[in-house]
C-alpha positions as CSV (number, residue, x, y, z in Angstrom):
1,M,46.6,83.5,-63.9
2,S,44.4,80.5,-64.5
3,L,42.8,78.5,-61.7
4,R,45.1,75.5,-62.6
5,W,48.2,77.6,-62.0
6,I,46.8,79.0,-58.7
7,V,46.2,75.4,-57.5
8,L,49.7,74.3,-58.6
9,W,51.3,77.2,-56.8
10,L,49.4,76.5,-53.6
11,L,50.4,72.8,-53.7
12,L,54.1,73.8,-54.2
13,F,54.1,76.2,-51.3
14,S,52.3,73.8,-49.0
15,L,54.6,70.8,-49.6
16,P,57.5,72.1,-47.4
17,V,55.0,72.9,-44.6
18,L,53.5,69.4,-44.8
19,A,56.9,67.8,-44.9
20,D,57.7,69.3,-41.5
21,L,54.6,67.7,-39.9
22,D,56.4,64.7,-38.5
23,Y,55.5,63.3,-35.1
24,V,58.9,61.6,-34.7
25,L,57.4,58.8,-32.6
26,K,60.0,56.8,-30.6
27,P,58.6,53.8,-28.8
28,R,60.1,53.1,-25.4
29,L,60.2,49.6,-23.9
30,I,58.5,49.8,-20.4
31,A,57.9,46.1,-19.7
32,D,58.2,42.7,-21.4
33,N,56.9,43.1,-25.0
34,T,55.3,46.4,-23.9
35,W,56.0,49.7,-25.5
36,L,55.0,53.3,-24.8
37,L,54.8,56.4,-26.9
38,E,54.7,59.2,-24.4
39,G,53.0,62.5,-25.3
40,S,53.5,66.0,-24.0
41,T,51.7,67.2,-20.9
42,D,51.0,70.6,-22.6
43,N,47.7,71.6,-24.2
44,F,47.0,71.1,-28.0
45,T,49.2,73.4,-30.1
46,R,50.4,73.7,-33.6
47,D,53.9,72.8,-32.4
48,N,52.9,69.4,-30.9
49,G,50.2,68.5,-33.4
50,G,48.0,67.2,-30.7
51,N,50.6,64.7,-29.5
52,I,49.7,65.1,-25.8
53,V,48.6,61.5,-25.2
54,N,50.2,58.3,-24.0
55,V,49.7,55.5,-26.6
56,G,50.9,51.9,-26.1
57,F,51.3,48.6,-27.8
58,I,51.9,45.0,-26.7
59,V,53.8,42.6,-28.9
60,T,52.0,39.2,-28.3
61,E,52.7,35.9,-30.0
62,P,49.9,36.2,-32.5
63,G,50.4,39.9,-33.2
64,V,50.4,43.5,-31.9
65,V,47.7,44.9,-29.6
66,V,47.5,48.7,-29.9
67,I,46.1,50.8,-27.0
68,D,44.6,54.1,-28.4
69,T,45.5,55.5,-31.9
70,G,46.3,59.2,-31.3
71,P,44.9,62.5,-32.4
72,S,45.0,62.4,-36.2
73,R,45.3,60.2,-39.3
74,R,48.9,61.4,-39.6
75,Y,49.6,60.2,-36.0
76,G,48.0,56.8,-36.7
77,E,50.1,56.3,-39.8
78,A,53.2,57.3,-37.9
79,L,52.2,54.9,-35.1
80,R,52.0,52.0,-37.5
81,Q,55.4,52.9,-38.9
82,A,56.9,53.0,-35.4
83,I,55.4,49.6,-34.6
84,A,56.9,48.2,-37.8
85,R,60.3,49.4,-36.7
86,V,59.9,47.3,-33.5
87,T,58.4,44.1,-34.8
88,D,57.4,42.5,-38.1
89,K,54.3,41.0,-36.5
90,P,51.0,42.3,-37.8
91,V,48.7,44.5,-35.8
92,I,45.7,42.3,-34.8
93,Q,43.7,44.5,-32.4
94,V,43.1,48.1,-31.3
95,L,41.7,48.8,-27.9
96,L,40.3,52.3,-27.3
97,T,40.2,53.6,-23.8
98,H,37.5,56.3,-24.6
99,H,36.2,58.5,-27.4
100,H,38.2,61.7,-26.9
101,P,39.9,63.0,-30.1
102,D,43.5,62.7,-28.9
103,H,42.9,59.0,-28.3
104,A,40.7,57.9,-31.2
105,L,41.2,60.1,-34.3
106,G,44.1,57.9,-35.5
107,N,41.7,55.1,-36.2
108,Q,41.9,55.6,-39.9
109,A,45.3,54.0,-40.0
110,F,43.8,50.8,-38.4
111,R,40.8,50.2,-40.6
112,D,42.1,46.7,-41.4
113,V,42.0,45.4,-37.9
114,P,39.3,45.1,-35.2
115,I,38.9,48.4,-33.2
116,G,37.4,47.5,-29.9
117,A,35.8,49.8,-27.3
118,V,33.0,49.7,-24.8
119,A,29.6,50.3,-26.4
120,G,29.2,53.8,-25.0
121,T,32.5,54.9,-26.6
122,K,31.2,54.1,-30.1
123,D,28.0,56.1,-29.4
124,L,29.9,59.1,-28.0
125,L,32.4,59.1,-30.9
126,H,29.5,58.9,-33.4
127,E,27.7,61.9,-31.7
128,Q,30.7,64.1,-31.0
129,G,33.6,62.9,-33.2
130,D,33.1,65.3,-36.1
131,S,32.8,68.4,-33.9
132,M,35.8,67.3,-31.8
133,A,37.9,66.8,-35.0
134,E,36.9,70.2,-36.3
135,N,37.8,71.8,-33.0
136,L,41.2,70.0,-33.0
137,Y,41.8,71.2,-36.5
138,R,41.3,74.8,-35.3
139,M,43.9,74.2,-32.5
140,V,46.6,72.3,-34.4
141,G,46.0,73.1,-38.1
142,D,47.4,71.0,-40.9
143,W,48.4,68.1,-38.6
144,M,44.7,67.1,-38.9
145,R,44.5,67.3,-42.7
146,G,42.6,64.3,-44.1
147,T,41.5,63.1,-40.6
148,E,38.0,61.5,-40.5
149,V,36.2,59.8,-37.7
150,V,36.3,56.0,-37.8
151,L,34.1,54.3,-35.3
152,P,35.0,51.2,-33.3
153,T,34.0,47.9,-35.0
154,E,33.9,45.7,-31.9
155,A,32.0,46.2,-28.6
156,L,34.1,45.0,-25.7
157,Q,32.7,43.5,-22.5
158,A,34.4,43.6,-19.1
159,G,36.4,40.4,-18.5
160,V,39.6,38.9,-19.9
161,K,40.7,39.0,-23.6
162,T,43.6,36.8,-24.3
163,F,46.4,37.3,-26.9
164,G,48.9,34.5,-26.7
165,S,50.5,34.6,-23.3
166,H,49.0,38.0,-22.5
167,D,45.7,37.9,-20.6
168,L,44.3,41.4,-20.8
169,Q,41.8,42.2,-18.1
170,L,39.3,44.8,-19.5
171,L,37.5,47.0,-17.0
172,H,34.4,49.0,-18.0
173,L,34.4,52.2,-15.9
174,R,32.7,55.6,-16.1
175,G,34.4,58.4,-14.3
176,H,36.1,60.3,-17.1
177,T,33.5,60.1,-19.9
178,G,30.8,57.7,-18.9
179,A,32.3,55.0,-21.1
180,D,35.9,54.3,-20.1
181,L,38.1,51.3,-20.6
182,A,41.1,50.4,-18.5
183,I,43.4,47.5,-19.4
184,L,45.5,45.4,-17.1
185,D,48.0,43.0,-18.6
186,R,48.1,40.2,-16.1
187,R,51.4,38.9,-17.4
188,T,53.4,42.1,-16.9
189,G,51.2,44.0,-14.4
190,V,51.1,47.0,-16.7
191,L,47.9,49.0,-16.2
192,F,46.8,51.2,-19.1
193,A,44.5,53.5,-17.2
194,G,43.5,55.8,-20.0
195,D,42.3,59.2,-18.9
196,L,40.9,57.8,-15.7
197,V,44.4,58.7,-14.5
198,F,46.2,62.0,-15.2
199,Y,49.6,62.4,-13.6
200,Q,51.5,65.7,-13.3
201,R,48.9,67.1,-15.7
202,A,45.6,68.5,-14.6
203,L,42.6,66.3,-15.4
204,T,39.9,67.2,-17.9
205,T,36.2,66.9,-17.1
206,P,34.0,67.8,-20.1
207,H,32.1,64.6,-20.2
208,S,32.5,63.3,-16.6
209,P,29.3,61.9,-15.1
210,G,30.5,63.0,-11.7
211,L,33.5,63.3,-9.5
212,A,32.2,60.7,-7.0
213,I,32.0,58.1,-9.8
214,W,35.5,59.0,-10.8
215,L,36.8,58.6,-7.3
216,A,35.2,55.2,-7.1
217,D,37.0,54.2,-10.3
218,I,40.3,55.3,-8.9
219,A,39.7,53.0,-5.9
220,T,38.9,50.1,-8.3
221,L,42.1,50.7,-10.3
222,Q,44.3,51.0,-7.3
223,G,43.0,47.7,-6.0
224,L,44.2,45.8,-9.0
225,P,47.5,43.8,-9.0
226,W,49.4,46.3,-11.1
227,T,53.1,46.9,-11.1
228,L,53.3,49.8,-13.5
229,I,50.7,52.6,-14.2
230,V,50.4,54.1,-17.6
231,P,48.2,57.2,-17.3
232,G,46.4,58.7,-20.2
233,H,48.6,61.8,-19.8
234,G,51.8,62.2,-17.8
235,P,54.7,60.0,-16.8
236,I,54.4,56.3,-16.0
237,A,54.8,55.3,-12.3
238,S,55.7,52.1,-10.4
239,D,54.1,53.4,-7.2
240,A,50.7,54.7,-6.1
241,K,51.5,58.4,-6.5
242,P,49.3,58.9,-9.6
243,F,46.3,57.5,-7.7
244,E,47.1,59.6,-4.7
245,Q,47.4,62.7,-6.7
246,M,44.1,62.0,-8.6
247,R,42.2,61.3,-5.3
248,D,43.6,64.4,-3.7
249,Y,42.8,66.6,-6.7
250,L,39.3,65.2,-7.3
251,T,38.4,65.5,-3.6
252,W,39.6,69.1,-3.5
253,L,37.7,70.0,-6.7
254,D,34.5,68.4,-5.5
255,Q,34.7,70.3,-2.1
256,L,35.5,73.6,-3.9
257,L,32.4,73.2,-6.0
258,R,30.2,72.1,-3.1
259,D,31.3,75.0,-1.0
260,G,30.8,77.4,-3.8
261,A,27.2,76.2,-4.4
262,A,26.5,76.3,-0.6
263,H,27.7,79.9,-0.4
264,G,26.0,81.0,-3.6
265,S,29.3,81.8,-5.3
266,D,29.2,82.6,-9.0
267,M,31.3,80.9,-11.7
268,P,33.9,83.7,-12.1
269,E,34.6,83.6,-8.3
270,L,35.3,79.9,-8.4
271,I,37.5,80.2,-11.5
272,R,39.6,82.7,-9.6
273,S,40.0,80.3,-6.6
274,P,43.5,79.9,-5.3
275,I,45.0,76.5,-6.3
276,P,46.7,74.7,-3.4
277,E,50.4,74.7,-3.4
278,R,50.6,71.0,-3.6
279,F,49.1,71.1,-7.1
280,A,51.6,73.8,-8.2
281,G,53.7,71.3,-10.2
282,I,50.7,69.9,-12.1
283,N,50.7,71.3,-15.6
284,L,47.7,73.3,-16.8
285,S,46.1,73.5,-13.4
286,R,44.6,77.0,-13.9
287,Y,43.4,76.2,-17.4
288,E,41.7,73.0,-16.4
289,L,40.2,74.5,-13.3
290,T,38.5,77.1,-15.5
291,R,37.2,74.4,-17.7
292,S,36.1,72.1,-14.9
293,V,34.1,74.9,-13.2
294,T,32.4,75.7,-16.5
295,H,31.6,72.0,-17.1
296,L,30.6,70.9,-13.6
297,Y,29.4,73.9,-11.5
298,P,25.9,74.1,-12.9
299,H,25.2,70.6,-11.6
300,Y,26.4,71.5,-8.1
301,E,24.2,74.7,-8.2
302,R,21.1,72.6,-9.2
303,T,21.8,70.1,-6.5
304,Q,22.1,72.8,-3.9
305,M,18.7,74.3,-5.0
306,Q,16.8,71.0,-4.9
307,P,16.0,70.8,-1.2
308,I,14.7,74.4,-1.3
309,N,12.5,73.6,-4.3
310,T,11.2,70.5,-2.5
311,Q,10.1,72.5,0.6
312,Q,8.1,75.0,-1.5
């Protein structure tokens, strides 16, 4: 059989598979002119195609502002189609909350509009984007086909960015990745917290500069005049429970790692630590505890050793 026929057969057999890769995005109105596409609280799988993230958009007088673009080119394209079913206004702005792949690899579908992010997000996506995309391809497969990293085109500053009657307060924070953007719509009170807030889904810590910094960010966000919280992962809330859960979990995790370092515990011991009953309903708690210990514990061990080294 010639190479031409082999390629043709491969294409024919792959078409039904690719046809099944439909994100079926259904925007939900959560406030005036404000729409949410809510992702799963599960981990990345071939079944969900990486759709584990909350993405939003605001229909303003001059056009649509999109908050995060999802995990793949296919998701980004589906997002634009979903927006077009809601409004005939053009997309005029993308705001990225941070560089992680589930939030920023749909950028390809928005090359024609400004993609804004804090400066550090562009740097991190440039450094890590290709490897994160490759890793996501291994986890979700063909959903990622054709996805390439597209960097932000606009560096955002903390302050207010206005779109028609929607004054969007932009906050440059650091707790999750070192370069995080939270967005408060002053007109509606909707707070898009990005991955600074996880709710009913265990938080991820691979690039966090420190849990104390993250806790300070939670206090900053809670002090804003919000009416509705949109976490990066998990259900929306009109009360402070997401902040309370985040503060409780971060405090517990920090103390666990401090105590482990003080007692000379090794990493496997901490990974096997019992998870408090109050966190039993949080999805992926054991999985993310394992990852957090791996990411963060070496820093706690080094910090514990510093006073000893100073005395020598």
